C-alpha positions in Angstrom: 0.0 0.0 0.0 1.4 3.4 -1.0 1.7 6.3 1.5 -1.2 8.1 -0.3 -3.4 5.0 -0.1 -2.7 4.6 3.6 -3.6 8.3 4.2 -6.9 7.9 2.3 -7.7 4.7 4.2 -7.2 6.4 7.5 -9.3 9.4 6.5 -12.1 7.2 5.3 -12.0 5.1 8.5 -12.3 8.4 10.5 -15.3 9.5 8.5 -17.1 6.2 8.9 -16.5 6.1 12.6 -17.8 9.7 13.1 -20.9 8.7 11.1 -21.6 5.8 13.3 -21.2 8.0 16.4 -23.6 10.6 14.9 -26.2 7.9 14.3 -25.9 6.7 17.9 -26.5 10.2 19.1 -29.8 10.4 17.3 -31.1 7.2 18.7 -34.4 7.6 20.6 -34.2 7.5 24.3 -36.7 7.0 27.1 -37.0 7.6 30.8 -36.5 4.4 32.6 -37.4 4.3 36.3 -35.7 2.0 38.8 -32.4 1.3 36.9 -30.1 4.1 37.9 -27.4 3.3 40.3 -26.7 5.7 43.3 -25.3 9.0 41.9 -26.1 8.1 38.3 -29.6 9.3 37.8 -30.3 11.7 34.9 -32.6 14.2 36.6 -34.4 15.3 39.7 -36.7 13.0 41.6 -40.4 14.0 41.3 -41.0 12.8 44.8 -38.7 15.5 46.1 -35.9 13.3 47.3 -33.3 15.5 45.5 -33.2 18.3 43.0 -30.6 17.4 40.4 -29.0 14.7 38.3 -26.4 12.5 40.0 -27.9 13.0 43.5 -29.7 9.7 44.0 -28.7 8.0 47.2 -30.0 4.4 46.5 -29.4 2.0 43.7 -32.5 1.2 41.6 -34.8 3.7 43.3 -38.2 3.5 41.7 -38.5 7.3 41.8 -35.2 8.0 40.0 -34.8 7.6 36.2 -32.0 7.3 33.7 -32.2 7.8 29.9 -31.9 4.5 28.1 -32.3 3.6 24.4 -36.0 3.1 23.5 -37.2 -0.4 24.0 -34.5 -1.5 26.5 -36.0 -0.3 29.8 -38.1 -3.3 30.8 -35.3 -5.7 29.7 -33.0 -3.9 32.3 -35.6 -4.4 35.0 -37.0 -0.9 34.9 -40.4 0.7 34.3 -41.5 3.4 32.0 -43.8 5.0 34.6 -42.6 6.4 37.9 -43.7 4.5 41.0 -46.4 6.3 43.0 -45.3 7.5 46.5 -46.8 5.5 49.4 -49.6 7.3 51.2 
């Protein structure tokens, strides 16, 4: 392989990998409750336990959610709807 061919091959590989990454960024996501590990939730808890992402204190809390690719929530053991607080 000549030097020019190698440069072209590397450039094409870079373009292809950036296209794959861009396609992954546009994948549809959904809120999945009950799968976030402590400190890895994506947003505030509606039940008032905390006000920001990354503040969950308990693994797999039913009131904390994490964005996951659409269609994968239930397979991970989560739910698409937030658990209702106990009365």
